[in-house]
C-alpha positions in Angstrom: -64.9 -71.2 166.7 -61.6 -72.3 165.3 -61.1 -73.5 161.7 -60.6 -77.1 162.8 -63.8 -77.1 164.8 -65.7 -75.7 161.8 -64.2 -78.3 159.5 -65.0 -81.1 161.9 -68.6 -79.8 162.2 -69.1 -79.6 158.4 -67.5 -83.0 158.0 -69.9 -84.5 160.6 -72.8 -83.0 158.7 -71.6 -84.4 155.4 -71.4 -87.9 156.9 -74.7 -87.8 158.8 -78.2 -87.8 157.7 -78.6 -84.1 158.5 -75.7 -83.3 156.2 -77.4 -85.2 153.4 -80.6 -83.2 154.0 -78.7 -80.0 154.0 -77.1 -80.8 150.7 -80.4 -81.8 149.2 -82.1 -78.6 150.3 -79.2 -76.5 149.0 -79.3 -78.2 145.6 -83.1 -77.7 145.5 -82.8 -74.0 146.4 -80.1 -73.6 143.7 -82.3 -75.2 141.1 -85.3 -73.1 142.1 -83.1 -69.9 142.0 -81.9 -70.8 138.5 -85.5 -71.4 137.3 -86.6 -68.0 138.7 -83.7 -66.2 137.1 -84.4 -67.9 133.8 -88.1 -66.9 134.0 -87.2 -63.3 134.9 -84.7 -63.1 132.1 -87.1 -64.4 129.5 -90.0 -62.1 130.6 -87.9 -59.0 131.0 -87.5 -58.4 127.2 -91.3 -58.4 126.8 -91.9 -55.9 129.6 -90.5 -52.9 127.9 -93.6 -52.1 125.8 -95.8 -52.7 128.8 -93.9 -50.2 131.0 -93.9 -47.7 128.1 -97.7 -48.0 127.7 -98.2 -47.6 131.4 -95.9 -44.6 131.6 -97.9 -42.9 128.7 -101.2 -43.6 130.4 -100.0 -42.2 133.7 -98.6 -39.1 132.0 -102.0 -38.6 130.2 -103.9 -38.9 133.5 -101.5 -36.6 135.3 -101.7 -33.9 132.7 -105.5 -34.0 133.0 
């Protein structure tokens, strides 16, 4: 597909109802992704002690 054909196809999507839906879904996916990244970032600082505790428990069990 040539560049002009691709540009015409994208322009047609932008003008039509399908393009509006595509843009809305893209924005929704972007917002959900930002929310997930924010949640992971805020939780990750609190997980260090949990992983350390689990590692010590596993080490105790493994040593018998």
